[in-house]
N, C-alpha and C positions, 0 to 999 in steps of 0.2 A: 505494499498500499505506502501509495506517494504521501508527502509531508512538504508540502508546499506552502500548509499556512502560517500565519507569523505564531511560534509555539508558545506558548502560556508558561507565562513565570511563577505561578501560582496564587493563590487568592487574597492570603498576605501582601506578597510583594507587588500585587498590580496595586494595593494602595498606596503603596509609596511611589511608584514612577509616576501618578498625577503630577505630584509637585513637589513631593518632599525629599530632603539631602540625609545621606547618613551619617553621624557624625562620630561613627565607632568603628575599629578596627575591622576585621573578620574573625571570624570564632578559629577556636583550634581544630573542630572538624571539618569547616570549609578549608582552609588548607592544608589540610590532609589531603583533599582531594586534588589536590596540584600537582601533578604528577603521575595520579592515580589514575580515576577516570576524566579527569580535566588535563589538558596539555599544561605544562611550566607556567603557561601567560593565561591559560585560564577558557580556552577553547574545549569544544567537547572532542575525544581522543577518538570516538567512536565515528564510524561513514554513517550515510544516511540508508534508510532501508531498502532501498532501490538499486544504491551501488554506485549511484549516480556520483556522489562525493566518497572521496577513500578515508580510512582510516587514519589519522596521523601517524607517521613509522619514523618521528625527528626529522623530517624535512631534508633538503640538503647540505650537508654539515661542514664542504669541504669543497673545495674546486676539484679533488680529486674523485667526489663521490657525483659530483657533474659530469663528471667522464672528459676532465681537462687538468690532469694533475700539474702542467707545466702553465698554468695561466700565472699573470702577475698583474698584482693592484693597479690600476688607472686606465685600463685596457680595456677594449670594448668585449664583453663575455661572451662567448659562444652560447650558443643556446642549446640545452639539453634534450629539446624537445622537438629539435629541427627538423624531425622527418614524419610527426606528428598529420593527420588528415583531418580538417574540422568532424564533425559529429553532424552539424545541420547548421544550415544559415539559417535567420532570421530576418525579413523583409515584412514591408510595410504590407505585402499579401498573406502572410502568415503568420504575424507577431500574436492577433487573436490566437493561437491554440499554446503560446506560450508566455502571455502575459501574466499570468502570476509569481513570474519569475524576472518579470522585467518592473524596472524604476520607469514612474512617469517621465522621466526627462528620455527617456531612452525609446521608451512609447513614442513620443513629441517628435524627437531625430528622424523614427524609422517614416512619419510620417507626413512630415515637413521634407525631407531629403531623398528623394528620391530613389539618389545613389551610395545613399548609407543603407549597409547592413550588419549583421554583427554574427560575425564567425564562431560558433560556438566549439571549442576545441575537449578533448578529455582533462577532468581534473586533474589537477597534482598540488597536494596541499605540501610543497616546497618550504615554507616557512620554515626560519633554522635562526638560532640565536646561540653564542655562544655560549659552556655552563654558568660561567659568572654572572650571566644577566639571569639565567633562572634562579639561581640562587639567592641573589638580591632580590628577586620578587616576593620571593615566599618570606624573606628578610621586612622587605615593605609590608607586605597586605599582612602581616599581625600587629603594625603600629597607626598605617597611613589614614588619616581621615580629612574632607574637607576643613577647608576654614570656616569660619561663624559664617561667611558674606559668601561662601561659594565660588570667591576668586581667587582658591589658591590651595594647595596642600601641605598640611604638615606633617611633621614623623615621618618622612619617606625620605629616600636617596636611591640613585642605579637602576631600580628596579620598577616594576610597572605598579600604582598604587592599590588599583584594585580591579585584579583579578577578575573577581566577582562580581562585576558592579550592580549595585543597587537602585543604580537613576543614571536620567543621562550626563548631570554633571559629571561624575565620576565616569562616568564613558568617555567621556570629549576628552577629560583629563588624562585618560591612558592613551588617546593619541596625542596629547601634548607629550607628554611624557614617554612616550617610544625611545626603543633603544635605535641611534643612530651612531653607533663607534665609543668607544670611552678613549681616544688619541683624538687629535684634529684630522680636520675633512679638509679637503681641497677639491672644489669641482670645476672643469671647465665646459661650459655651456652658451648655449643661442636660446633667446627668446623671440617669436615671431609673433609679433599683431599682424595678422592676416586678414587682406580684406575680401570681398563678396565675392570679389572674381580669383582667387587667390594669389593674388600678387603678396606680399611683403618684403621688408627690410629687417635683416638678421640684425637683432640686438645682441652681440658677445660678450660675454660676461665672464667673471672668474671669483667666487667665492669660496669663504674658510668660516669654517666653526670649532669651534672649541666646544664639547657638551659638558659645562661643568656637574650639570645633575648627573652625569655618566662615570665621571671620573672615578679611576679606583681606591681612591684615598677618598672619597667623597662622603659625606655623613648629614643628616639633617641640620647638623649645627654648624657645621663649615662651608655651608654654602652657598650663606655672606648673601640668601634671597635672591640667588641666579641661574636657572635654568644652561642657556649657553649665552657663549658672545661667539658674535657673530660679524664678517667683515663681507662688503658683496665689491666689486669695482666695477664698469662696464668699460670696455677695450675698443669697442666700434659700435655704431659707426663717428664718423670722425666728431660730428657735433653733439655725441652724448660724451666720448671719450672720456675719461678722467675722473666724470663723476664718479664718489666714494660713499658708502651707506654703513657705519657700525651699528649695532645694535646689542643690548645687552638687556637679555631677555628675562624677568624677574617670574619668580614662583607664584609671588602672591601680590596680584596687580591693584590690590585693595589700599595694601598695605606702602606698596611703593610701586609706581605705574613703570612699565617698558622705560629703557633709555634709548633714544636713538641718535645720531649725528647724522649729518652730512657736509659732504665735500664739495663743494661749485666750482670746476675749474677755470669756470670764467670768474668770480668773483674772488677766488684763491684763498678762500674762509672755511671754517668747520662751525658749524652752525648745530642746534640741538634743533633734532627736528621731532617733535611730540605731538605730531599729526601724522607721522609713518603707523598707523595703527585704525583698525575698525574699517569702514567701508571708504578712508580714503584713497584715492587711485594708487595701486602696486607702480614704481620706476619704471617706467620706458615702456609701460604695457598699453599707451594710446588711450586708455581709459578700458579697457576690455577686464580688467582683474582691478579687486582693491585689494588693502595692504592684508587684509585677515581671510584671503583665499589661498597667499602663498603657503604652500606646503597642504595643500586643500585646505586648513584652517589652523589660524594661529593664533597666542594673543588673549585677551581677557574674554571669560564668558559672560561678563556680567550683562550685557544689554539684552538676553535672551532668556527665558522659559528652554529647561532643558528637559525634553522626556523621552524616556527607554520606552520606546514602541514594544521594542521585542526582537527578538531572531528569528530570520528567515531565510532560507534558499533562495537565491538569485544569483544570475549571470551577471557576471562583473569583468574588468580588465584584471589578467592576472596572468603572469611570466609572458609579458609580452617581449620577449627578447630581441624580436625583430626590428621593433624599434628602436633600439638600442645599438642593432646591427652595423658596422662601418660598409660593409657592401651597400649597403642604400645611401644615396642623396637628401638632402635636405627637400627637394623637387619633389623626390618619389612619395613622400610622405604626406607633407602639404599639397594641400589639391581645394579649390573653391567650397567653400560649406562649412567642410569638416575634414576631419584627416583621410588619407586614403584605406577604406575599409580592407584590401589585401594586405596591409600590413598590420594588422587588428587581433588579438587575440584574446575570444573571452569564456568562462571559465563557470560551473557552477561550484558555487561555495556558500557556504551560512555568514551571514551580517549580521551585523546589531543594525536596529533602525532607530534613529535619535532624530527626533522633529524639534526643531528650535524655533520659536515663536516670539518675536521682537517683542519685549516691556512696556508697558503703559508707560508713556514719559519719555521713550528711549526714543534715539531717531537711527537710522541704517538702511541703506537703497534696498538694503533684502528684508521683507516684513516678514520671511518662515521660509528655511532651510532644513531639509531633509538631508541625512548624513547615515550611507550604508559604509559600516565600518566590517574588515575582517574579523571573524575571529581571532585565526592565526597567529596577527602580526598587532591589531591597533589601529593598523594604518586604516586611512579613506581612502575605500578606493570610489564610490562614485557621492556627488551630492545635487539636488535638484534645489535651485533658489528663484525664488517667488517675489514678484516687485510691490509695491505698494496697495497696487489693486487685485492682489491676489493670483496674478498670470505666473503661469510660469517664464520667467526670461533665462535663462543660466543655467547651463549644464557643465558640471567640471568632472572631468574623470582623472583618478591614477593608474596610469599604467605599471604597473611592481614587476620586480624579477627580484630574484636573490642574488644577493650579490657575494656569490659564495665562498670568496675567499675569507671573509671574516667568521661566519655568515648573516647573513642580515637583508631582509626585504625591503626594500626602500622602492616611491617611484622612479622610475627611469625619463618618464614623462606626465608630462600636465595638461591637459589641457582644458579650456575655458571657454566655449560656446555659445555665444549668445543669438538667439534666439529672433530677435526683434531686427536685429541688423546684417545679421546672417553673413555675421565674424564672428574671430575666433582669437583666441590668445594660447598658444604652444610654448610650453617652457620647459627646458631639460632637453635642449637636442644637443645630440653630437656625436653625432653620425662621423661627420665632419673634419672632426675634431683627432688631434693624435692622443693627448690625453683625456680623459674621463672623470673618473672619481678617483682621486689619489687616497689611501686610507693611510698613509705611511710617510704623512708630512712632517710630523712631529712637532709642528708648530710650538713656542710657547706662547705663555700666556701672554706675555708682553706685545706679543704681535696683534694684540685685538686692544689698547689702551690708544686715547687720543692722540698719544705722542706719536703713534707709528702709525694713525690715520693721518697725523698735517706729514711724515715723514711718505708715506702713499702718494700723497698728494702733489708734493713734490717732485718725483719721479717722470 
């Protein structure tokens, strides 16, 4: 028997989902489930009843397990599933047969764009992480709790704080605090604001992050209220080259909002950038993305009510190694109205569904947002965003791969479609870059200081 309906969370828990937030850590019995009937991060180990979702067996834990033992970080990851063929292709003609596994945004894309299609491949629960992160999650789960306002997390470091979430706020914080290495990361990538006819000017970016929350020596007391220190430099086109953004992302944003600075090469000055948050436009996005859409969602959750709807089996972007391949050019991927469906991959996975509704008296261009979050990684895979008329406006997809040299599941490409204009924003393009993501950079914390920003701006 197929189980495609939203899974019940129990009568008692249902009362909590509506509006309340958990203020206490997990029980001993709940923690004991991690690594038993639940994965170390809280997903269900078992597959589904009809076998279309397999049991989790640990994921791909190394480059050798992926079949590429000689792979070195910084390159383009060869596809462990390159020989597979689609199980089915969903189009506007047959989407009604699959509607129970489609998000509203996917249905809209299929209905509006005749050339858009979703190729569904065999499902692989490839997500895997280092054992130290699993251990840290068990430790964090025993003590973690939301702050009184819900805009932060107390008594947690290094691990997922709420592997068995009790409400929407806990669930979104799991995404914000998910693993992205315990050392510095340097990325070489492109961002393309795409016109309706498919034309684009590539914005080339080098960014770097130091995930303070995940550093080996981090403790709740040592974090100094910082999740990550991040810097981004635009290197092309010439009119934008030299623009710098530095961010120190805070863990309790009620206590202390994110700290951000910008360097404008024309002015040659470092300025505070308090507006680099919420619905202010993201850098060089041509108005197609908001600051809090970066990384699928980031920053303070304070402007929304967060409701945990439940868990459901859905078709979501997963293991999309082809979008990361150096065998493709950017022009092979970017087409008018949407990415080239030939290079997209969807799989059936269980996802947590979280509904964010704008609070009374708060302002944001998105009145409502529906998030679909992977049970095996806490990575947001899909978002439907509605305007202030309650009309579906923008659809976001996070195309993920396992960076198996660590291992780590993360996006290789984010795409944000604007249904009103027929334009879209693709972020993370690296097919034509010599270096992609380098997890061996070992940048010191001093590289994320204001002094470093001034030095980088003068280069």
